[in-house]
C-alpha positions as CSV (number, residue, x, y, z in Angstrom):
1,X,-37.3,22.3,5.2
2,X,-37.6,25.5,6.7
3,X,-35.7,28.9,6.0
4,X,-35.5,31.9,8.1
5,X,-35.5,35.1,6.0
6,X,-34.0,38.0,7.8
7,X,-34.2,41.2,5.7
8,X,-36.0,44.6,6.2
9,X,-37.0,44.8,2.5
10,X,-40.4,43.7,2.0
11,X,-40.3,43.3,-1.7
12,X,-37.4,41.0,-1.3
13,X,-39.3,39.1,1.4
14,X,-42.2,38.6,-0.9
15,X,-39.9,37.5,-3.8
16,X,-38.1,34.9,-2.1
17,X,-40.8,33.5,0.2
18,X,-42.7,33.0,-3.3
19,X,-39.8,31.7,-4.8
20,X,-39.1,29.2,-1.9
21,X,-42.6,28.2,-1.3
22,X,-42.8,26.9,-5.0
23,X,-40.2,24.4,-3.9
24,X,-42.2,23.4,-0.8
25,X,-39.9,25.1,1.5
26,X,-41.4,26.8,4.6
27,X,-40.2,30.5,4.9
28,X,-40.5,32.4,8.4
29,X,-39.8,36.0,7.9
30,X,-38.2,38.7,9.9
31,X,-37.7,42.2,9.4
32,X,-34.8,43.0,11.8
33,X,-31.7,41.5,13.5
34,X,-33.3,41.2,17.1
35,X,-36.5,39.7,15.9
36,X,-34.6,37.4,13.6
37,X,-32.6,36.1,16.4
38,X,-35.7,35.4,18.5
39,X,-37.3,33.4,15.4
40,X,-34.2,31.5,15.1
41,X,-34.2,30.3,18.8
42,X,-38.2,29.4,18.6
43,X,-38.2,28.1,15.1
44,X,-34.9,26.5,14.8
45,X,-34.8,26.9,11.0
46,X,-32.7,24.4,8.6
47,X,-31.1,27.7,6.8
48,X,-30.7,31.3,7.5
49,X,-31.0,33.8,4.5
50,X,-29.5,36.9,5.8
51,X,-29.2,40.6,5.0
52,X,-26.4,42.5,6.4
53,X,-28.1,46.1,6.9
54,X,-30.7,45.6,9.4
55,X,-32.4,47.6,11.9
56,X,-31.8,46.9,15.9
57,X,-28.9,44.5,15.3
58,X,-26.8,44.2,11.9
59,X,-26.0,41.0,10.0
60,X,-22.6,40.8,11.4
61,X,-24.1,40.4,15.1
62,X,-26.6,38.2,13.8
63,X,-24.0,35.7,12.6
64,X,-21.8,35.8,15.4
65,X,-24.9,35.3,17.6
66,X,-26.1,32.3,15.7
67,X,-22.6,30.8,15.9
68,X,-22.2,31.5,19.4
69,X,-25.4,29.6,20.5
70,X,-24.6,25.8,20.6
71,X,-28.4,25.1,19.9
72,X,-28.2,27.1,16.4
73,X,-24.4,27.0,15.5
74,X,-24.8,24.3,12.8
75,X,-27.7,26.1,10.9
76,X,-26.0,27.1,7.5
77,X,-26.2,31.0,6.7
78,X,-26.4,32.5,3.4
79,X,-26.0,36.3,3.2
80,X,-27.5,38.1,0.5
81,X,-26.6,41.8,0.9
82,X,-25.9,45.0,-1.0
83,X,-22.6,45.2,0.8
84,X,-19.8,44.0,-1.7
85,X,-16.3,45.3,0.0
86,X,-13.9,42.5,0.0
87,X,-13.3,43.1,3.9
88,X,-17.2,42.8,4.4
89,X,-17.3,39.4,2.6
90,X,-13.9,37.9,4.3
91,X,-15.6,39.0,7.7
92,X,-18.9,37.2,6.7
93,X,-17.2,34.0,5.9
94,X,-14.7,34.2,8.9
95,X,-17.9,34.5,11.2
96,X,-19.2,31.5,9.5
97,X,-21.6,32.1,6.8
98,X,-21.4,29.3,3.9
99,X,-22.2,31.7,1.2
100,X,-22.1,35.4,0.2
101,X,-24.3,36.5,-2.7
102,X,-24.3,40.2,-3.6
103,X,-27.9,41.4,-4.0
104,X,-29.1,41.8,-7.7
105,X,-26.5,39.5,-9.0
106,X,-28.4,36.2,-8.4
107,X,-32.2,35.3,-9.4
108,X,-34.5,33.9,-6.7
109,X,-34.5,30.9,-8.7
110,X,-30.6,30.5,-8.5
111,X,-30.6,31.4,-4.6
112,X,-33.3,28.7,-4.0
113,X,-31.3,26.3,-6.0
114,X,-28.2,27.2,-3.7
115,X,-30.2,26.7,-0.7
116,X,-31.7,23.1,-1.7
117,X,-27.9,22.1,-2.7
118,X,-26.9,23.2,0.9
119,X,-29.8,21.4,2.6
120,X,-29.3,18.3,0.5
121,X,-25.7,18.0,1.8
122,X,-26.9,18.3,5.4
């Protein structure tokens, strides 16, 4: 299993890479939306873990681009973001994310369990 983590926070990258690696999940890292899209195309991950506030291309655009690409449209997207407005959460779900997790409210282990559950259902 392979997860693409798109987040510009290096601490978040390190924490989630460690948690996912312990579950034998390969992690591909990206620090901005443009690079994240390029890696999604080249790596074709099983799931995308996505922050919304990103340099170069925000998370809304990344979700839109992923879902607009026939080769990538079926990849589940979990958003982990500090954005917590109801309108933002609704837009994320409307665009096609399977889950929205506010940053800081779930441990990396809880997020890892959610990822495994989603990947098992595929």
